[in-house]
Structure formats: structure tokens, C-alpha cells
C-alpha positions in Angstrom: -20.4 -7.6 22.4 -23.6 -5.5 22.7 -24.1 -3.7 19.4 -27.2 -1.7 20.1 -25.3 1.5 21.0 -23.1 1.1 17.9 -26.1 1.0 15.7 -27.8 3.9 17.4 -24.7 6.0 17.3 -24.1 5.5 13.6 -27.8 6.0 12.8 -27.8 9.4 14.5 -25.2 10.8 12.2 -27.0 9.6 9.1 -30.4 10.8 10.3 -29.2 14.3 11.1 -27.7 14.7 7.6 -24.1 14.9 8.8 -23.2 12.1 6.3 -25.5 10.7 3.5 -24.4 7.2 4.3 -21.8 5.1 6.0 -20.6 1.6 6.8 -19.4 0.9 10.3 -17.6 -2.3 11.4 -16.7 -3.4 14.9 -15.0 -6.8 15.3 -13.9 -8.5 18.5 -12.1 -11.7 17.9 -14.3 -13.8 15.5 -17.4 -11.7 16.2 -18.0 -9.2 13.5 -20.8 -6.6 13.3 -21.4 -4.4 10.3 -23.9 -1.6 10.0 -24.5 -0.2 6.5 -26.7 2.9 6.7 -28.0 5.7 4.5 -27.4 6.2 0.8 -24.5 6.1 -1.6 -25.5 9.6 -2.7 -28.0 12.1 -1.4 -31.3 10.7 -2.6 -29.6 7.7 -4.1 -29.4 4.0 -3.6 -28.9 2.5 -0.2 -25.4 1.8 1.2 -24.6 -1.9 1.3 -21.9 -3.9 3.1 -19.9 -4.2 -0.1 -20.2 -0.5 -1.0 -16.9 1.0 -2.2 -15.3 4.1 -0.7 -12.2 6.3 -1.6 -10.0 5.6 1.5 -7.5 8.4 0.9 -4.7 8.2 3.6 -5.8 4.8 4.8 -3.9 3.8 1.7 -0.6 4.5 3.6 -0.5 1.4 5.9 -1.3 -0.8 2.8 1.6 0.8 1.0 3.9 0.2 4.0 2.9 -3.5 4.1 3.6 -4.0 0.4 7.0 -2.3 0.9 7.9 -4.6 3.7 6.9 -7.6 1.7 9.2 -6.5 -1.1 12.0 -6.0 1.5 11.4 -9.5 2.7 11.8 -10.8 -0.8 15.3 -9.3 -0.9 14.6 -6.8 -3.7 15.0 -3.8 -1.5 16.8 -2.9 1.7 15.2 -1.2 4.7 18.3 0.9 5.4 19.5 1.0 1.8 19.9 4.5 0.2 17.2 4.9 -2.5 19.7 6.3 -5.0 20.1 2.9 -6.8 16.4 2.8 -7.8 15.6 6.5 -7.6 18.5 8.4 -9.0 16.2 11.4 -9.2 16.5 11.7 -5.4 20.3 11.3 -5.2 22.6 14.2 -4.1 19.8 16.2 -2.5 19.8 19.9 -1.6 18.0 21.1 1.5 16.3 24.5 2.0 18.2 26.7 4.4 14.8 27.9 5.7 11.7 25.7 5.1 9.7 28.8 4.1 12.6 30.3 2.1 13.4 30.7 -1.6 13.9 27.4 -3.5 17.4 28.4 -4.6 18.7 29.0 -1.1 19.9 25.5 -0.1 22.7 23.4 1.4 23.8 19.9 0.6 21.9 17.0 2.3 24.0 15.5 5.1 23.3 11.9 3.9 21.2 9.9 1.4 17.5 9.1 1.8 16.8 5.5 2.8 13.7 3.3 2.6 13.3 3.6 6.3 13.1 7.4 6.0 10.3 7.0 3.5 8.4 4.5 5.7 8.7 6.8 8.8 8.0 10.1 6.9 11.4 11.4 7.9 13.1 11.7 4.5 12.9 15.5 4.4 9.8 16.3 2.3 6.1 16.6 3.1 3.4 18.4 4.9 3.6 20.4 8.1 0.9 22.5 9.7 3.0 25.7 9.8 3.1 25.7 6.0 -0.5 26.8 6.0 -0.4 29.3 8.9 1.1 32.2 7.0 -0.5 35.0 4.9 1.3 33.8 1.7 2.1 30.2 0.8 5.6 28.9 1.2 7.5 28.6 -2.1 7.8 24.9 -1.7 4.0 24.6 -1.3 3.4 26.5 -4.5 6.0 24.4 -6.3 4.4 21.1 -5.1 1.1 22.2 -6.8 2.7 23.6 -10.0 4.6 20.4 -10.6 1.5 18.2 -10.1 3.0 16.4 -7.1 -0.1 17.2 -4.8 1.8 15.7 -1.8 1.7 18.9 0.3 -1.4 20.3 -1.3 -4.7 18.2 -1.2 -4.4 15.0 -3.4 -5.7 15.4 -6.9 -5.2 12.5 -9.2 -6.5 14.5 -12.2 -3.3 16.6 -12.3 -0.6 14.1 -11.2 1.6 12.9 -14.0 2.9 9.4 -14.6 5.2 7.9 -11.9 8.5 8.6 -13.8 7.5 12.2 -14.4 6.2 12.5 -10.8 9.5 11.4 -9.2 11.5 13.6 -11.6 9.4 16.6 -10.6 10.0 15.8 -7.0 13.7 15.5 -7.6 13.8 18.9 -9.1 12.9 20.4 -5.8 15.0 20.8 -2.6 14.1 19.0 0.5 12.3 20.9 3.4 14.5 19.3 6.0 17.6 17.1 6.3 17.0 13.3 5.8 16.2 11.8 9.2 15.7 15.2 10.9 12.0 15.5 11.4 8.6 14.0 10.6 6.8 15.5 7.6 3.5 14.1 6.5 2.3 12.2 3.4 5.0 12.3 0.7 7.0 9.3 1.9 4.4 6.8 0.9 3.9 8.4 -2.5 7.6 7.9 -3.1 7.4 4.3 -1.8 5.0 3.4 -4.6 7.6 4.5 -7.2 10.4 2.8 -5.3 8.8 -0.7 -5.0 7.6 -0.5 -8.6 11.2 -0.1 -9.8 12.5 -2.7 -7.3 10.1 -5.3 -8.6 9.8 -4.2 -12.3 6.0 -4.2 -11.8 3.4 -1.4 -11.7 2.8 -0.4 -8.1 -0.9 -1.5 -8.3 0.3 -5.0 -9.3 2.7 -5.1 -6.4 -0.2 -4.3 -4.0 -2.4 -6.9 -5.7 0.0 -9.8 -5.6 1.7 -9.1 -2.2 -1.3 -7.9 -0.2 -4.8 -7.9 -1.8 -4.9 -11.4 -3.4 -3.4 -13.2 -0.4 -6.0 -11.6 1.9 -9.0 -11.9 -0.5 -9.3 -8.1 -0.8 -11.2 -8.2 -4.1 -12.4 -4.6 -4.2 -9.3 -2.7 -3.2 -7.5 -1.0 -6.1 -6.6 2.4 -7.5 -9.9 2.5 -9.4 -13.1 0.5 -9.8 -15.3 -0.5 -12.6 -18.1 -1.2 -10.1 -19.3 2.4 -10.1 -22.8 1.3 -9.0 -21.2 0.5 -5.7 -19.0 3.5 -5.3 -20.2 6.3 -3.0 -20.5 9.8 -4.2 -17.9 12.0 -2.5 -18.9 15.2 -0.8 -17.1 18.1 0.9 -18.8 20.2 3.6 -19.4 23.9 3.1 -21.3 26.5 5.2 -24.2 26.0 2.7 -24.2 22.2 3.1 -22.6 19.3 1.4 -21.2 19.8 -2.2 -20.3 17.0 -4.6 -16.6 16.8 -5.5 -16.4 13.4 -7.1 -19.1 11.3 -8.6 -18.9 7.5 -9.3 -18.2 8.0 -13.0 -15.4 10.5 -12.4 -11.8 10.2 -11.4 -12.0 6.8 -9.6 -13.7 5.0 -12.5 -10.6 4.7 -14.6 -6.8 4.0 -14.0 -4.9 7.0 -12.8 -1.7 8.3 -14.4 0.0 8.1 -11.0 -0.8 5.2 -8.6 -0.4 7.2 -5.4 0.7 5.1 -2.4 -0.3 7.9 -0.1 -4.0 8.4 -0.9 -5.1 6.6 -4.1 -7.0 3.5 -3.2 -10.7 2.5 -3.0 -11.8 -0.3 -0.7 -14.6 -1.8 1.3 -15.1 -2.5 5.0 -14.5 -6.2 4.7 -11.3 -5.7 2.7 -9.9 -3.4 5.3 -11.0 -5.8 8.0 -9.0 -8.6 6.3 -6.0 -6.4 6.3 -6.5 -5.6 10.0 -6.8 -9.3 10.9 -3.6 -10.0 9.1 -1.7 -7.5 11.3 -3.5 -8.8 14.5 -2.7 -12.5 13.7 1.0 -12.2 13.1 1.3 -11.3 9.4 0.7 -14.5 7.4 0.3 -14.8 4.5 1.6 -11.3 3.7 4.3 -10.4 6.3 6.7 -11.9 8.8 6.0 -11.4 12.5 9.1 -9.2 12.6 7.6 -6.8 9.9 4.3 -6.8 11.7 6.0 -5.8 15.0 7.7 -2.9 13.1 4.4 -1.7 11.8 3.0 -1.8 15.4 6.0 -0.1 17.1 7.0 3.5 17.4 9.8 4.2 14.9 10.5 7.9 15.7 13.0 9.5 18.0 12.1 12.4 20.4 14.1 14.7 18.2 12.1 13.7 15.0 8.9 14.4 16.9 10.0 17.7 18.4 8.6 19.8 15.5 5.1 18.7 16.3 3.7 16.8 13.3 0.3 18.0 12.2 -0.2 20.6 14.9 1.4 21.0 18.4 -0.7 18.2 19.9 -0.2 15.7 17.2 2.3 13.5 19.1 0.4 13.6 22.4 -0.7 10.0 23.0 0.6 8.7 19.7 3.6 8.4 17.4 4.4 6.9 14.0 5.6 3.5 12.8 5.7 2.4 9.2 2.9 4.1 7.3 0.5 4.5 10.2 0.1 6.0 13.7 0.7 3.9 16.9 -1.0 4.9 20.1 0.4 4.8 23.6 -2.3 2.3 24.7 -1.2 -0.2 22.0 -3.7 0.5 19.2 -2.6 1.4 15.7 -4.1 2.6 12.4 -4.7 5.6 10.2 -7.6 7.6 8.8 -8.4 8.9 5.4 -9.4 12.5 4.9 -12.0 11.7 2.3 -14.1 10.3 5.1 -12.8 7.0 6.6 -11.2 5.7 9.8 -9.4 2.5 10.5 -8.4 1.5 14.0 -6.9 -1.7 15.3 -6.4 -2.5 19.0 -4.5 -5.7 19.8 -4.9 -5.2 23.5 -8.7 -5.5 23.2 -8.6 -7.6 20.0 -10.8 -4.9 18.5 -11.1 -3.5 15.0 -13.3 -0.4 14.3 -13.7 0.8 10.7 -16.0 3.7 9.7 -16.4 4.5 6.0 -18.1 7.6 4.8 -17.5 9.9 1.9 -17.7 13.2 3.6 -14.2 14.9 3.6 -12.6 15.8 6.9 -12.6 19.5 7.8 -9.4 19.4 9.8 -6.7 17.0 10.9 -8.9 16.0 13.8 -11.0 12.9 13.5 -14.7 14.0 12.9 -17.3 13.4 15.5 -19.1 10.6 13.7 -15.9 8.5 13.7 -15.0 9.3 17.3 -18.4 8.5 18.6 -18.6 5.2 16.7 -15.2 4.2 18.0 -16.3 5.0 21.6 -19.5 3.0 21.1 -17.4 0.0 20.0 -15.2 0.2 23.1 -18.3 0.5 25.3 -19.8 -2.6 23.7 -16.8 -4.6 24.9 -18.3 -4.3 28.4 
């Protein structure tokens, strides 16, 4: 591969102040190129290859892989109703209107299954139309009031422990019937509670023993003591970047709720190890059958008909277990705190971009898109 364009593209975004610092990785087969650039914080220490970033929703495919590993152990069924382990979600009620009062409901047509959680079709989660009205939907307000933070932006400082979290979710009606439509995010939060109960272990321990340790992912966890390597997190405003989490804040200690949707920190090499596992057939984490499922569209046309995160969300892509799958054969998912993770088996290409500038919309920011394009160009 020719990496000059990749380096120049990444450097432009750091130089113009769009991001204080980043780490970009492009890997083609056994050839791996990594570019650390900029600073961990404005005016701070230089970014290094082993710098740590909050990966937000890129947590989701890792949660899906851990769930499939537990299924392969026989402790959980893919099409098993979750009622045995999550009685809080048994006998669901469903809103008559998604934007309607919480007490106007009908019975759920069937139980929720593990598959529903993996595919984000269990009936609860985020949809773009929730945020297009003058006043919030009642279910959106309730999500925040109960500390779920699964429709609202994730906030580990207000989420309760896992038993309280799932009880709070169980006190609310579903937004849609199980299996009816795709709703973003909440499914992987629930999976963390489900697999913890299936194994009798904290969810972080399930991830560590089934995924992180077998793959040598030493720096991926729900918090880090290596705060000297953790990037400061920023959110963009019209006046410039504003700090929203510093290295000694929320991710420097164990959270009350180990959120399988958005809670992990990681490094570029750890995420590359996870990508290589999925490219090479699954060993030592998953069977080839489970890897195929994670790389295959798992939604029906009816489930996609409501549009996902905006009317164009399902143009050119769909959803498998915990991640997007693209019509050209690539798969992966991005993290709204500033990272992207793309794996393309057709070209044997992995592209990872880690920043700590939060996304401003559901669209992938320019820095990520241009680095991905540069990586594809380098294949020539």
C-alpha cells in the first residue's frame, strides 16, 4: 500500500484544528500502517500508538461477539425468550402510538428473544423521529428520568447498577412490537445484563475472558487506570471545542452500569485485533458460523421500512448482530464520541480512526470519511 496520502489526509484535519489529535490505522493483510498525530488534549502531550479513547458505540460489535460466545457455550439461546433471565422484560406492554402517553398500551404479541436484542428489533430504542417534534415524546423523557440513557445521549454518571437499570427499563412500555422494526442502541445495553445473568459473572468479566484476553486486547475495558494515555474528550460548539470529559473523570473508575452499547475504552491495536479475528474466521473467540452471522444482513425489509436513523439510513447498508453490514461486503460500526471502525473482507482492509471529538450528527464526520477514502486509494 502507498500510505503517503493517508498520512497527509490525517495531518490536514489535525493541522486545521478540527481534532486535537487522532490515531489512524490502515491494514491490508499483514501490512499495518498506524499514524498517531496531534495531542491528547489541546496543548497537551502527544498522541501515541497506544493512546486510549472512549469508543462509544463501537462497543456494540464487541458486545455482540461476547453474546455469541456465551450462546456457543450453551448458556443462552439465540431464539430463546429472555424471560428466564430477565423477568423484568416478561409480559411486555407496547405503546399504541410511539409518541403517545405511557399508559396507552396493548399487550406484546410475543416475548423478546436474544436475536431481537442482537438485531435491535426488540421494540425499544432510538429513532430519528423522536427528536423532530417541538416537545419530547413521553418515552424519551422517561428514558432520561429513569437513568437509562439509551434513547438520550449516554451518560454513565447517572446510570444505576445493572439490576436497577433493567428494572427501570421493565417499568416502561415498548415503543414497538418485538420483531416489528429496527430501533437503535438499547438492545446491546440489555445484552450486557442478559449475558451477565446467563454466566453469573459481571459483564466486564464476560468480555475480558471471552473476547479481550484471547485476542490480547489489554487496554479495552469499561474504565482505565492509565489516565496519562486517555485522550480528553471534546464536543464541538459554534465557539469551538469544549471539554466534556477529562482523563481523571468518568472513565477513570468503574461505572455503576457496564453499558454494552457505549461504555468501553480501547486502542487502535486492540480494535485491529478484534477486526482480524472476524476476518480470519473467528478463532479463538467465535465459530465460523457466528462470524458469518455478524457479517450478514439479519433484517427483513419490513423491519427496515421505518428508516433507521433517518430516511437514508438503510440505503447501501443494513444491520447484522451489533453492527452495520454494507452492500459491498464491508462491516463495522462507529462511535459517536469520535471513532470509526470499518472492516472490508473483499479488499482485506481494516480502517480505524480514533479521535475524541464527538459527532455532530448520525453522519460520519469528514475526517473519518476522508481517511477511509485515502486507505482505499492506497490499495491501488
